[in-house]
C-alpha positions in Angstrom: 10.2 -0.8 -7.6 6.6 -3.2 -7.0 7.2 -6.4 -9.6 4.0 -8.4 -8.3 1.6 -8.1 -5.4 -0.8 -11.5 -5.7 -0.5 -14.2 -2.9 -0.5 -17.2 -3.3 -2.4 -17.1 -6.9 -1.9 -14.5 -9.3 -4.6 -12.7 -11.4 -4.9 -11.1 -14.4 -3.7 -7.9 -13.0 -1.1 -9.3 -10.5 1.9 -11.3 -10.6 3.0 -12.9 -7.9 5.5 -11.3 -5.6 9.0 -9.7 -6.4 10.3 -6.5 -5.4 13.7 -4.6 -5.9 14.6 -2.0 -3.8 17.5 0.4 -5.2 19.6 1.5 -1.8 22.7 3.9 -2.7 23.3 2.5 -6.4 22.9 -1.0 -4.7 19.7 -3.6 -5.8 18.1 -5.6 -3.5 15.6 -8.2 -5.2 13.1 -9.5 -2.4 10.8 -12.8 -2.8 11.1 -13.4 -6.6 8.2 -15.3 -7.4 7.4 -17.0 -10.7 7.4 -14.5 -13.5 9.8 -12.0 -11.8 11.6 -12.2 -14.8 9.2 -11.0 -17.3 8.2 -8.6 -14.6 11.7 -7.0 -14.7 11.9 -6.6 -18.5 8.2 -4.9 -18.1 9.7 -2.5 -15.3 13.2 -1.7 -16.5 15.0 -3.7 -14.2 18.2 -5.4 -15.6 20.0 -8.1 -14.1 22.6 -6.2 -13.5 20.6 -3.9 -11.2 20.8 -6.8 -8.9 23.6 -6.9 -6.3 21.8 -9.3 -3.4 18.6 -11.6 -3.6 16.5 -11.7 -0.1 14.3 -14.7 0.4 11.8 -14.4 3.5 10.6 -18.3 2.9 10.3 -21.3 0.2 6.7 -21.0 -0.5 6.5 -20.8 -4.1 4.8 -17.7 -4.4 8.0 -16.5 -3.0 10.4 -18.1 -4.5 9.9 -20.0 -7.8 11.1 -17.4 -10.0 15.0 -17.6 -8.3 15.8 -20.1 -10.9 14.9 -17.9 -14.1 16.4 -14.8 -12.0 19.8 -16.9 -11.2 20.2 -17.9 -14.8 19.7 -14.8 -16.1 22.1 -13.0 -13.8 24.5 -15.6 -15.5 23.4 -15.2 -19.3 24.1 -11.7 -19.1 27.0 -12.0 -17.2 26.7 -9.8 -14.3 29.9 -8.3 -13.8 30.0 -8.2 -9.7 29.1 -10.5 -7.3 25.3 -11.6 -6.1 25.0 -12.5 -2.4 21.4 -14.6 -1.7 19.9 -14.9 1.7 17.2 -17.4 2.8 16.5 -19.6 5.5 18.9 -22.0 6.2 15.9 -24.9 6.6 14.9 -24.1 3.4 18.8 -25.0 1.6 17.4 -28.0 -0.2 14.9 -25.8 -1.9 17.7 -23.0 -2.9 19.8 -25.8 -4.4 17.2 -27.3 -6.4 16.2 -23.7 -7.6 19.6 -23.0 -8.5 20.4 -26.0 -10.6 16.7 -26.6 -11.7 18.0 -26.8 -15.4 21.2 -26.4 -17.3 23.3 -23.4 -17.6 26.5 -22.1 -17.9 27.8 -20.6 -14.8 29.6 -17.5 -15.2 28.8 -14.8 -12.5 29.7 -15.4 -8.6 26.6 -16.4 -6.3 27.7 -16.0 -2.8 25.0 -18.2 -0.3 24.2 -16.6 2.7 21.9 -18.4 4.2 19.7 -17.3 7.6 19.4 -18.9 10.9 18.9 -16.3 13.8 18.1 -12.7 14.2 20.4 -10.1 14.3 22.7 -8.1 11.5 23.4 -10.4 8.3 26.0 -8.1 6.5 27.3 -4.4 7.5 28.0 -2.4 4.0 29.2 1.3 4.1 25.5 2.2 3.5 23.4 -0.2 5.4 23.4 -2.8 7.9 21.0 -6.0 6.7 18.9 -7.5 9.4 16.9 -10.1 10.1 14.1 -11.4 12.3 12.3 -14.5 12.5 8.4 -14.4 11.7 5.2 -16.5 12.5 4.1 -19.1 9.2 3.8 -22.9 8.5 7.2 -22.9 7.3 10.2 -20.9 8.9 10.4 -17.4 7.6 12.4 -13.9 7.9 11.7 -10.6 7.5 14.4 -8.4 6.4 15.5 -4.3 7.2 17.8 -2.1 6.3 19.5 0.7 8.7 21.3 3.3 7.0 24.3 4.8 9.6 23.7 8.0 11.0 25.1 11.1 9.5 25.6 14.3 10.5 23.5 17.7 8.9 26.1 21.3 9.2 24.2 24.1 10.6 25.2 27.0 8.7 24.4 29.5 11.8 26.5 27.7 13.9 29.4 27.4 11.1 29.5 30.9 10.7 29.3 31.9 14.1 32.5 29.9 14.8 33.9 31.7 11.2 34.0 28.4 9.6 33.7 28.6 6.0 34.9 27.5 2.8 37.2 24.1 2.5 37.3 24.3 6.7 34.0 22.9 6.7 35.1 19.4 4.5 38.1 19.9 6.8 36.1 19.9 10.0 33.8 16.7 9.1 36.7 14.4 7.8 38.9 15.0 11.4 36.2 16.1 14.0 37.4 19.2 15.3 39.2 22.3 13.8 40.6 25.2 15.9 39.2 23.9 19.4 35.5 23.6 17.4 34.3 19.7 17.5 32.0 18.7 14.9 29.1 18.6 17.7 29.3 22.0 18.2 28.2 22.8 14.7 26.1 19.8 13.2 23.4 17.7 14.5 22.7 13.7 14.3 20.9 13.3 11.0 19.1 9.8 11.3 20.1 7.1 9.1 16.8 5.9 6.8 15.0 2.6 7.7 13.3 0.2 5.1 11.8 -3.3 6.4 10.6 -6.1 4.4 7.7 -8.2 6.2 5.9 -10.9 4.2 4.0 -14.3 5.0 3.1 -13.9 8.8 1.1 -13.9 11.5 1.4 -10.8 14.8 4.3 -12.1 16.3 7.3 -10.1 18.1 9.5 -10.0 15.0 6.7 -8.1 12.8 7.2 -5.3 15.6 11.0 -5.3 15.8 11.3 -5.1 12.1 8.6 -2.5 11.5 10.4 0.2 14.6 10.9 3.6 13.5 11.2 2.5 10.1 10.5 5.4 7.1 9.3 2.6 4.6 7.4 -0.7 5.5 7.0 -3.0 2.9 4.2 -5.6 4.7 1.7 -8.7 3.7 -1.9 -7.9 3.9 -3.7 -10.7 2.5 -6.7 -10.9 4.2 -9.1 -8.1 4.7 -10.3 -7.8 8.8 -13.5 -9.7 8.4 -11.4 -13.1 7.3 -9.1 -12.5 10.6 -9.4 -16.0 11.5 -8.4 -16.9 8.3 -5.1 -15.0 8.6 -4.4 -16.6 11.8 -4.9 -19.9 10.9 -2.6 -19.6 7.4 0.1 -17.5 9.3 -0.7 -13.8 7.5 -1.7 -10.7 8.7 -5.0 -8.5 7.4 -4.9 -4.7 6.5 -6.0 -3.3 9.8 -3.3 -5.8 11.9 -1.2 -4.2 9.3 -1.8 -0.7 10.0 -1.8 -1.1 13.2 1.7 -2.1 13.1 2.7 0.8 11.0 0.9 3.0 13.5 2.3 2.1 16.9 5.9 1.5 15.0 6.2 5.2 14.0 6.3 4.1 10.0 6.5 6.8 7.6 5.1 5.2 4.2 3.2 1.7 5.0 3.0 -0.3 1.7 0.4 -3.2 1.7 0.9 -6.1 -0.4 0.8 -9.4 -1.0 -3.5 -9.3 -1.9 -5.8 -12.6 -1.6 -7.3 -13.1 -5.2 -10.4 -13.5 -2.7 -11.3 -9.8 -3.2 -11.8 -7.9 -6.2 -11.7 -4.1 -4.8 -8.0 -3.3 -3.7 -9.7 0.3 -2.2 -11.1 -1.6 0.7 -7.0 -2.3 2.0 -6.9 1.3 2.0 -10.5 2.4 4.4 -9.4 -0.7 6.3 -6.1 0.7 6.9 -6.9 4.2 7.7 -9.7 2.5 9.9 -7.0 1.3 12.3 -5.8 4.7 12.7 -3.0 5.2 10.1 -3.1 8.3 9.2 0.4 8.7 7.5 1.4 7.8 3.4 0.0 4.6 2.7 0.2 3.0 -0.9 -2.0 0.1 -1.8 0.6 -1.5 -3.9 -0.4 -2.4 -7.8 2.4 -4.2 -9.9 5.1 -1.8 -11.6 4.6 0.7 -9.1 7.7 3.0 -8.1 7.1 4.1 -4.6 9.6 6.5 -3.4 11.6 6.1 -0.1 10.4 9.2 2.1 13.1 12.3 2.1 15.2 12.3 5.1 13.6 13.8 8.1 
């Protein structure tokens, strides 16, 4: 769910950043900028839907909404703990936003700051990873990787005479009557999602994007303003698209647009001109963009 797509300055049609990823019953809120709480209301997203918050960096368009979201989580007495990830170097900003005004704390907010590349947390449904990006302030991108599973092959099951409850049994136990699970199934690759905001091109961008089913990535500038993008620590539409093409991304979502550009279709034109041919979304506020089906 796209809650906002503007960069530093919101417009009449674009709110500051905010994105909610729904992943196997969990809700992960990325970069809640100013106005995120109201955008959640418009999108039908409740505070109860949030299990984890991931902040890439502490510029206002990516974090000023934290105060309202945290207070709403407590006002609604969300019945589960909520984890928060953010650059450790910005702890003072997180503290100020968390306690910006008076309210009653009713929910366990688990602070889990980030200060290095690599896995942050492992759950049964995914591993959450972080990679350092290149921006004037410390910034990290995030990536979710679902564990690989196995797809049962009906023809091989039939050839070995395995049917009914025995199918579940061989999945649980790994073998049955001398037949190994590998003999009647194949690897089903887990899905992968990456979230890359304010950054120049760097190793972290490519590491996060590699092999992703969906990449949500900033494209603040158009290609003719690449010098500005480099100066301010951002990407252009063409740069983002080339990353996605080289990384084998299945669905590219461009967002975080500068207010200087009145025609959002130009971002798609430049992304296609850069050679990206797979599914592409130029995000609009309140868009719902489904993850691609597993291969």
